[in-house]
PLY file of the C-alpha trace (Angstrom):
ply
format ascii 1.0
element vertex 98
property float x
property float y
property float z
element edge 97
property int vertex1
property int vertex2
end_header
35.29 9.56 -8.82
35.74 6.73 -6.32
31.99 6.63 -5.78
31.38 6.22 -9.51
33.90 3.35 -9.77
32.30 1.65 -6.78
28.85 1.89 -8.37
30.14 0.56 -11.68
31.89 -2.44 -10.07
28.82 -3.10 -7.93
26.56 -2.98 -11.01
28.76 -5.34 -13.03
28.91 -7.78 -10.11
25.13 -7.77 -9.73
24.74 -8.25 -13.48
27.01 -11.31 -13.49
25.21 -12.81 -10.48
21.89 -12.19 -12.19
23.02 -14.01 -15.34
24.19 -17.04 -13.34
20.96 -17.12 -11.34
18.81 -16.97 -14.47
20.85 -19.67 -16.22
20.69 -21.97 -13.20
16.95 -21.34 -12.74
15.92 -22.02 -16.34
17.62 -25.30 -17.21
14.61 -26.73 -19.08
13.18 -23.38 -20.19
9.64 -24.24 -19.15
7.06 -21.50 -18.65
6.92 -22.14 -14.89
10.69 -21.57 -14.62
10.44 -18.31 -16.55
7.45 -17.27 -14.46
9.69 -17.30 -11.39
12.22 -15.08 -13.20
9.52 -12.59 -14.27
8.02 -12.49 -10.78
11.49 -11.81 -9.34
12.03 -8.97 -11.83
8.61 -7.51 -11.03
9.31 -7.61 -7.30
12.69 -5.89 -7.73
11.09 -3.17 -9.89
8.33 -2.61 -7.34
10.85 -2.35 -4.50
13.13 0.05 -6.38
10.14 2.16 -7.49
8.86 2.34 -3.93
12.28 3.45 -2.67
12.35 6.19 -5.33
8.84 7.35 -4.41
9.80 7.57 -0.74
13.22 9.22 -1.09
13.54 10.44 -4.70
12.74 13.78 -6.21
11.81 15.05 -9.63
13.17 18.54 -9.02
15.81 19.98 -11.30
19.17 19.91 -9.54
21.40 22.97 -9.25
24.04 21.48 -11.55
21.44 20.93 -14.29
20.09 24.49 -14.33
21.11 26.78 -17.16
22.54 30.06 -15.97
20.85 32.98 -17.64
23.17 34.98 -19.83
22.27 38.65 -20.28
24.01 38.93 -23.65
22.22 35.84 -24.88
18.85 37.30 -23.91
19.64 40.54 -25.73
20.50 38.67 -28.92
17.37 36.54 -28.92
14.54 38.13 -30.84
10.98 37.67 -29.74
8.41 36.23 -32.12
6.81 39.65 -32.51
10.13 41.26 -33.47
10.72 38.51 -36.05
7.26 39.05 -37.56
7.79 42.81 -37.69
11.12 42.34 -39.47
9.59 39.95 -42.01
6.67 42.34 -42.60
9.07 45.22 -43.19
11.00 43.17 -45.76
7.82 42.17 -47.58
6.60 45.78 -47.68
10.01 46.92 -48.94
10.04 44.26 -51.67
6.50 45.17 -52.74
7.40 48.84 -52.97
10.39 47.98 -55.16
8.23 45.94 -57.52
5.78 48.79 -58.17
0 1
1 2
2 3
3 4
4 5
5 6
6 7
7 8
8 9
9 10
10 11
11 12
12 13
13 14
14 15
15 16
16 17
17 18
18 19
19 20
20 21
21 22
22 23
23 24
24 25
25 26
26 27
27 28
28 29
29 30
30 31
31 32
32 33
33 34
34 35
35 36
36 37
37 38
38 39
39 40
40 41
41 42
42 43
43 44
44 45
45 46
46 47
47 48
48 49
49 50
50 51
51 52
52 53
53 54
54 55
55 56
56 57
57 58
58 59
59 60
60 61
61 62
62 63
63 64
64 65
65 66
66 67
67 68
68 69
69 70
70 71
71 72
72 73
73 74
74 75
75 76
76 77
77 78
78 79
79 80
80 81
81 82
82 83
83 84
84 85
85 86
86 87
87 88
88 89
89 90
90 91
91 92
92 93
93 94
94 95
95 96
96 97
């Protein structure tokens, strides 16, 4: 919990500093001023992406895995069972119509 609060406060602080930096850097709003902002954003994205590639993982974490439930598996019908049930109903309806 404390870790989450720390991250949230840190993120809000960075966001506020970013807003002030952008406002102070783009007083006239010329393309060259905005180019510096876009280059800074690109550099930060490249750095964060590189850090993720070096240390990150795309594996499913233990807390995100769904535990298999035996009862749930028993209640789930396979596609073949569903087709067989539908076929049986159609045959039964046809025999009633004759």
